[in-house]
N, C-alpha and C positions, 0 to 999 in steps of 0.2 A: 531554330534552337529552342527547345523547351526550356522553360523557366521552373527552376525548383526553389521552394520555400521551406525546404525540410530543416535548414538550420534555424530559421525562425521558430517554426514550431517546437524544435528541441529547447531552444532558448526560452520560451514560454512554459515549457514543462520544468526546465531547470529552475526558473523563478516563481514556480507554483502560481501561474496566471493562466487565465481563461482567454478565448477570443474576444470576449465581451469586455474583459479588462483592458485588453490591448487596444480595443476600439475606443474606449472611453479615455484612456490615458494619452494615445496618440491622436484622439479628436479626428479619428476617420469613419466613414460611414459604414453601415452594414454591408452595403452593397460592395464596397472595397475589401472588406474582409471575405465576403462571399467569393469574389473573384480571386483572392489570394488563396483561399481554401481550394478552389478548382484549378489551381495552377495557371490561372490566365494572366495576361499582362495587365499591369496596374500603371498608372501615371507615376512620373518620378517625383511629383508633388506628394502623392501617398507614401511613396518609398522613404522621401526625406523626412515626413512626420513620424514615421515609424523610427528612423534612425535618432 
């Protein structure tokens, strides 16, 4: 089953944030943002930090 992060990207647009802002605010790595952008799986730790 494919993972979709479309709602996350929509939320960033609504809040006028960039991916780099999310990276800084959630304290996640650039690598994690890259994986999210490509629709790849990330750890639950990364998802927890975003939440």
